[in-house]
C-alpha positions as CSV (number, residue, x, y, z in Angstrom):
1,M,-7.9,14.0,-6.2
2,R,-5.7,10.9,-6.3
3,K,-6.8,7.9,-4.4
4,I,-4.6,5.7,-2.2
5,Y,-5.6,2.4,-0.6
6,I,-3.7,1.4,2.4
7,V,-3.7,-2.1,4.1
8,E,-1.9,-1.9,7.4
9,D,-2.8,-3.7,10.6
10,N,-1.1,-1.4,13.0
11,E,-3.8,1.2,13.8
12,A,-1.4,3.9,14.8
13,I,0.6,3.6,11.6
14,R,-2.6,3.4,9.5
15,E,-4.0,6.5,11.1
16,I,-0.8,8.5,10.7
17,L,-0.6,7.6,7.1
18,E,-4.2,8.4,6.5
19,I,-4.1,11.8,8.3
20,F,-0.9,12.9,6.7
21,L,-1.8,11.8,3.1
22,T,-5.2,13.3,3.4
23,S,-3.6,16.6,4.5
24,E,-1.5,16.4,1.3
25,N,-4.8,16.2,-0.8
26,Y,-5.0,12.5,-1.3
27,D,-8.2,10.6,-1.0
28,V,-7.2,7.8,1.4
29,K,-9.1,4.6,2.2
30,S,-7.5,2.3,4.8
31,F,-8.1,-1.3,5.7
32,G,-6.8,-3.1,8.8
33,C,-6.6,-6.6,7.3
34,V,-6.9,-8.6,4.0
35,G,-10.6,-9.4,4.8
36,E,-11.5,-5.8,5.0
37,F,-9.6,-5.0,1.8
38,A,-11.4,-8.0,0.1
39,G,-14.7,-6.4,1.0
40,R,-13.9,-3.0,-0.6
41,D,-15.9,-1.5,-3.4
42,T,-14.1,-3.0,-6.5
43,S,-15.8,-0.6,-8.8
44,V,-13.5,2.1,-7.5
45,T,-9.9,1.8,-8.6
46,P,-7.2,3.8,-6.6
47,D,-4.2,5.4,-8.1
48,L,-1.8,3.6,-5.8
49,Y,-1.8,0.7,-3.3
50,L,0.3,0.7,-0.1
51,F,0.5,-2.7,1.6
52,D,2.1,-3.8,4.8
53,V,3.7,-7.3,4.5
54,M,2.6,-9.0,7.7
55,L,-1.1,-8.8,8.2
56,P,-3.2,-10.8,10.7
57,D,-5.1,-12.7,8.1
58,G,-2.7,-12.8,5.1
59,S,0.2,-11.1,3.4
60,G,0.8,-7.8,1.6
61,I,3.0,-9.8,-0.8
62,D,-0.1,-12.0,-1.8
63,L,-2.1,-8.8,-2.2
64,C,0.6,-7.3,-4.4
65,Q,0.6,-10.4,-6.6
66,Q,-3.2,-10.3,-6.9
67,I,-3.1,-6.6,-7.9
68,K,-0.2,-7.1,-10.4
69,N,-2.0,-10.1,-12.0
70,D,-5.5,-8.4,-12.2
71,H,-6.2,-6.8,-15.6
72,E,-8.5,-4.3,-13.8
73,N,-5.5,-3.0,-11.9
74,K,-3.0,-3.0,-14.7
75,G,-0.5,-0.2,-14.3
76,I,-1.6,0.7,-10.8
77,P,1.5,1.0,-8.6
78,V,2.0,-1.0,-5.4
79,I,4.3,0.0,-2.6
80,I,5.2,-2.6,0.0
81,M,6.1,-1.7,3.6
82,S,7.8,-4.0,6.0
83,A,9.7,-4.0,9.3
84,H,10.5,-7.7,9.4
85,A,11.4,-9.1,6.0
86,N,14.3,-8.8,3.6
87,L,13.1,-6.1,1.2
88,S,15.2,-7.2,-1.8
89,H,13.7,-10.7,-1.4
90,M,10.2,-9.2,-1.6
91,K,11.0,-7.4,-4.8
92,N,11.4,-10.8,-6.5
93,M,8.2,-12.1,-5.1
94,C,5.6,-9.6,-6.4
95,Q,7.4,-6.9,-8.3
96,P,6.2,-3.9,-6.2
97,D,6.9,-0.4,-7.6
98,D,8.7,0.5,-4.4
99,L,9.7,-0.9,-1.0
100,I,9.6,1.0,2.3
101,A,11.4,-0.2,5.4
102,K,9.8,0.4,8.7
103,P,10.2,2.5,10.7
104,F,10.0,5.1,8.0
105,D,10.2,8.9,7.6
106,I,6.7,10.2,6.7
107,A,8.2,12.8,4.4
108,D,10.1,10.1,2.6
109,V,6.9,8.1,2.1
110,L,5.2,11.1,0.6
111,E,8.2,11.8,-1.7
112,R,8.1,8.2,-2.9
113,I,4.4,8.3,-3.5
114,E,4.6,11.6,-5.5
115,S,7.5,10.2,-7.5
116,I,5.6,7.1,-8.5
117,L,2.4,9.0,-9.3
118,K,4.1,11.5,-11.7
């Protein structure tokens, strides 16, 4: 079963993503902030990261940069979600594998995840 780590501060969005992706046979672990994510079990590596940009204690862009620069996570795709920022500008900042604008269509999110994980 493929693992997805989500960092999203909006509890409703986080729960919808977690419930939907779990129903699609993904093993999902979600975090509400950078601090929670930092406390994760780093011996487990997911197949994909899904980060919100604006978090209460940091930025999904910074998390993306950390993942992309970490040899333990080499090749692990990162998807960035944002309702507030210019998505093309973010692509230059951390080189995510995909960008999703909020609000999003949940079926589109699933399609993008499946495409990246093929």
